[in-house]
N, C-alpha and C positions, 0 to 999 in steps of 0.2 A: 713705497715710492720707488720709481724706476731710476736706476743710475745710468749714467751715460756709458755707452759701450766703449771698451778699450780699443783705441785705434792702433792696430798692429803694424800699419804701413810704416810708421816712423821707426819701427824696430826691424825692418826687413833686412837691412845691411848686417846688423848684429846677429840676427837669426841665421842669415846666410853664412856668415863667417863661423858661427858655432857649428853649423851643419858641415862646413868644410873641415873644421877641426876634428869633429867626430869621425868623418869619413877618412881623414888622414890617419887618425889613431887606429881605426878599424883596418885600414890597409897595412899599417905598420905591424899590427898584430898578426895579420896573415903572412906578411913577408918574413918577419923576424921569428915569431913563435911557431907558426905552422910549417913554413918552408925553410926555416933555419938559414936565412940569407943566401940560399942557393937560387940565383936569378934564372938559371936555365930551367929549374923545376917550377919556378913562379911562372915563367913564360909558357911552359908546357901545360901546367894546370889551368892557366888562364885560357888557353886556346881549346883545351879539351872539355872544360866544364862551362856550359853556357851561363850559369848564374854568376860565376866568377868574372866572365867576360862582361856581363852586364854591370857588375859592381865596379870593375876597372873603368868601363866607359863612363859611368856616373861620376867616378872620382875625377876623371880627366875633365869633365864638364864643370864640376865644382872647382877644380884647380884653376881653370880658365876664368871662371867667374870671380874667384877670390883675388886673383891677380888684377883683373880689370875693374875691381871695385874700388881701387885707389882713386882718389879724387882727380889725379892727373889723367888717368886712363878712362874713368867712368863716362865722361862726356862723349868720348869717341866710340866706346863699345856698348853704350846703353842699350841700343837696339838688339844686340846679340844676347842680352840677359834674359830674353824670353825663352831661351833654351832650358831655363830652370824647370819648365813643365815637362820637358823630355826627361830631365834628371829625376824628377819626382816619379814619373812613370817607370823608369828603369830601376830606381832604387826600390820601389814597391815590388816589382816583379822579382828583383834580386832577393829581397827578403822572403817572399813567398816560395820561390824555388829552392832557397837554401834550407827551408824547414822540411821539405819533402812530404808534407802533409798539410792540408788546409784545416785551419782551426777557426774559431770565432774571431780571434785576434786578427788573423790574416784577412778574413772577410771584412772586418772593420776598417783595416788599412786600405783595402781595395775600394770600399765604399767611399771613404773620405777622399781618396785620390780621384775617384770618378766624379764626385761632386765638385771638386776644385776644377778639374778639367772641363766639365760641363759649364760651370759658371764662367770660366774664361772664354769658352767658345761662344756662349750666348752674349757675353760682353763684346766680343769681337764682331759678332753679327750686328748687334745694336749700333756699334760705332760705325760700321760700314753703311748701314741704312741711314744714319744721320748725315753722313758726309755727302 
C-alpha cells in the first residue's frame, strides 16, 4: 500500500529557523574558535577568502529571514523570502569551496540544489503562463 507523502510545506518555518540556528552556530565557531574573537581578523579573512564571504552573505540572508519570520513582520516581508533560493545556492557553493576538492558528497549537494532551483524556475514559468 502506498502511504501519503509527507507535506514538508507546513514545516518550512521550523526548518528555516533550524537552518538559521545551524548557520549561527557555524558562524560563532568561526568567530570564537578560529578567529579568537579578533573582529579585525574576521573582517580580513572574510574579504580575502571567497568561500567565507559567501558564507557570511548566506548568514546575513538567513538572519533577515529569521527576523522577518515573526508573525508581525511576515506579512510585510513575505515576498522577500524568495531570496532563500539565493541562500541555498550560496551555502552550497560555500560548502564546496571550503572542501577544496570535489567529492561524491559535494556533487550530491550540487545536484539536489540544482533540482530545487530548476523546479522553482519551472513553477515560476508555469505560473506566468497561466496568468
